[in-house]
C-alpha positions in Angstrom: -14.7 -5.2 10.9 -12.3 -2.2 10.2 -10.8 0.0 12.1 -8.0 3.5 12.1 -6.1 4.6 15.3 -2.5 5.0 16.3 -0.8 1.9 17.4 0.8 2.8 21.7 2.4 0.6 23.9 1.9 1.2 28.0 0.6 0.3 30.7 -2.5 -1.3 31.7 -4.6 -3.1 34.6 -3.6 -1.3 37.0 -2.8 -3.3 39.9 -4.9 -6.2 39.8 -3.2 -9.8 39.3 -3.1 -9.3 35.2 -2.1 -6.0 35.2 0.8 -6.0 31.7 3.1 -3.3 32.2 3.6 -3.2 28.5 0.1 -3.4 26.4 -0.8 -2.6 22.8 -3.4 -0.4 22.1 -5.1 0.7 19.4 -6.6 4.9 19.9 -8.9 4.6 17.1 -10.1 7.5 15.0 -12.6 8.6 17.4 -11.8 8.2 20.5 -12.0 4.9 21.4 -8.8 3.1 23.2 -8.6 -1.0 22.8 -6.0 -3.0 23.6 -4.5 -4.7 19.9 -3.7 -8.2 20.0 -2.9 -10.0 17.1 -4.6 -13.0 15.9 -1.7 -16.2 16.9 -0.1 -13.1 18.6 1.9 -13.4 21.2 -1.5 -12.5 24.4 2.1 -11.2 27.0 4.2 -8.8 24.8 4.3 -8.9 20.6 7.2 -7.5 19.2 5.6 -7.4 16.0 3.8 -4.8 17.6 5.7 -2.8 19.3 7.2 -2.2 16.1 4.4 0.0 15.0 4.0 2.5 17.5 3.1 5.8 17.3 2.2 4.2 13.8 -1.0 4.6 11.6 -3.1 2.0 10.6 -5.7 -0.1 10.1 -7.1 -3.0 11.3 -9.2 -5.4 9.8 -10.5 -7.1 13.3 -12.7 -8.6 15.5 -13.6 -7.0 18.7 -14.4 -8.9 22.1 -15.4 -6.8 25.1 -12.3 -3.6 25.3 -9.5 -6.4 23.2 -9.5 -6.0 19.0 -7.8 -9.4 17.9 -6.7 -8.0 14.5 -6.5 -10.7 11.8 -4.5 -7.9 9.4 -3.0 -4.7 10.7 -1.9 -2.3 7.6 0.4 0.9 7.9 -1.4 4.2 6.3 1.0 6.4 4.8 0.7 10.0 5.8 
């Protein structure tokens, strides 16, 4: 599947045991906010995703509930 939007970094999970203070998200053009992970990337903290914070991107990947596992991420020139 193909998704377009912006990469954001922020907290996830509230106060639960699985909470994270530093999670990558894709904020899609249609208003969805899904957790973002690169296939084969570190699920806890991924410097490659952090470097994309604020960037407009096109993501090819699979959506599993609220988790998007990206096979490719391409920056969109604006």
